[in-house]
N, C-alpha and C positions, 0 to 999 in steps of 0.2 A: 096279717094278709100280706102286707108289704114286703116283708123279708122274702115270701114266697115268689112273689114277681121278679125281685131281683135276682134270686137264685135262677129262677127259670129264663130270665133274660140273659144272664152269663153264659147258661147252659147253652142257649141256642146260639149265642154269639161263638162261643167256642167250637160248637159243631160246625157251623158254617166257616170257619177259619180253617178247621180240620180239614174238611171236605175240598178245600180250595176254591178258586172263583172258575166259573166255565162259562163262557158265551160262545155261542155258536150263531153265526149270521152270515148270510150272503149280501153282498152289494149289486145294487142294480144301477145302469147307466143308460142312457139312450144308445138305440143302436148304430153301430158304425161299421165299417170294413174291419178286416183282419188286422192283427198289428204286425207292425213292420218287424218286430224280432219276437220269436217265441220265447215263453216264459218257462223255467223249471218248475214243476208243482211237486216239491217234496216238503216233509214237515219241518221247520225250522226251529221249533223250540222243544229241546229235549224234556223227558219227565223230570220232575224235580228230584234233587239227589243232591250229594255232598257237591261242595264246591269244589272246582278243580283250580289247579295253579296254571298259570300263564308263563311262558318265557319271557324272562326280563329282556333278554337280546335274543338275536337269531342263532345264537349257539346252543340253546337247550338249557341254560342255567333258569330255574325257577325263583320267583321272589317270594312264593309262599303267600301273595295275595290272591283275594278269588278274582277269577274271570269274569269281567263285566258282561263280555260275550266272546264265543270261540270264534276263531279267524275263519273265514268265509263268506259266503253270499247269504243274506237272510231276508225274509218278507216281514215288512214292519210298517205300523201306523206311526207317523210323526205326530208327537204330543207337543213339542216347542222346539223351535229353531231359531238360535241366538247367536246372530252374526256377529255380535259384538265379542262375544267370548269365544267363537268359533266352534260352537257345539250344538248336538241336536240330542234331544230327549225322544225317546220312542217306545213302541210296546212291540214285542217280537210276537208274529202271530204265525199261524198257518196256513198257507194258500194253495189250493188244488185248481186244475183246470180239467176240461174233458172228462173222459171215463173215471180218473181220479175224483174229479168233484163230486159225480154222480154218486160214486161209491161211498166217499167220506160223509156227505149230506145225509143218505140212507144211513148209515152207523148213527147219526146225531138225532135221526128222526126228524129231518127236516126236509123240505120240498125237494125232491128227487125224481128226475135231474133238476139242477138247480138252475134260476134264471142266469141268463146269458152265460152259461156253460162255466161258471167258475164259483168257488166256495171258499169260504174264510173262517177259521176257527181260531180263536183266542182261549188257550187253556191257562194262561198265566197272565195276571194283570202287572205283573212286576213291569217297572219302567226302568231303562236303562238311559244314562247319560253317557256320551263319548264325544271326544275332540273331533272335527272334520278336519283333516289333511288340508293345508292351504291350496293345494294343487288337485284336489279331487274333482273328478268331472262330476257335475251334476245335472240332470236331465229330467225335462217334464214333457207331458203331451196332452192327455185330458184336461188336466188344469188350465190349459191355454187354448183349449178346444182344437187341438190338432191332434194327428195320427202319428205325426213325427215327433222322433226324441228331440227336443230342443234344449241346447243349454242355457242355464240360468246360473246367477250366482247366489252365494247362501243367503244373503239378503233379500234377494227376490223371492227365492223359495219360503222365507220365512213370511211375506207378504202372502203368497199364494195358498199358505197352508195355516194361515192363522186362524180360521174357523173351522176348518175339515181338511182331513188327510185320506188320500186314496192309499192304495198299497204302493208302498216303496220296496224297492230292494236296496239295501246297503251292503257294502262289502267291506269287510273289517279285517285289520292286518295289525298286530302287535298293539291291540286296545286303542284302535285309532280307525276312522270310517274315512275309507280311500275311493269310495264311489258311492254315490246316491242317484237311483234312476226310478221314475215313476213307472209302474207296471201298467200297461196299456189295457184297457178294458172297454169293450164295446158296449 
């Protein structure tokens, strides 16, 4: 009987791994006024596929190394902030607001319209680690109970997100984070 249990457990584990990870949830916070800056509500984590290559320099040369994250602006949940090494580890998510949030929540058979008019989807649990540029602007708002985007250091961000991370937007350029900003949520 024991070999059957082992085979069943291995088969189940393989099936779960093949199906991928899927987590859909919405985040709620206490009501407050509208955000000072509207957020872009586009999916940010492309479907799984072959790794792409990144330019080694701005001239289009490629290194053949997998891209950690394509250049651009991405919605993320911070997992660790290491000010000593100047790096962050994060999980890329999909963030939607307004009508897009209602539509995407309904697709996932979640409460629609979602609470507080925003919806977050995490279709890939892969964590990424990138260095943060020394001059990268870092702003927070809800973490310090304000609606205003307030500049902080990487060390302060580490203390603010040590137990919880709201949605942040990171801007990546040439495999380096050049901007970090907390998404205001009512």
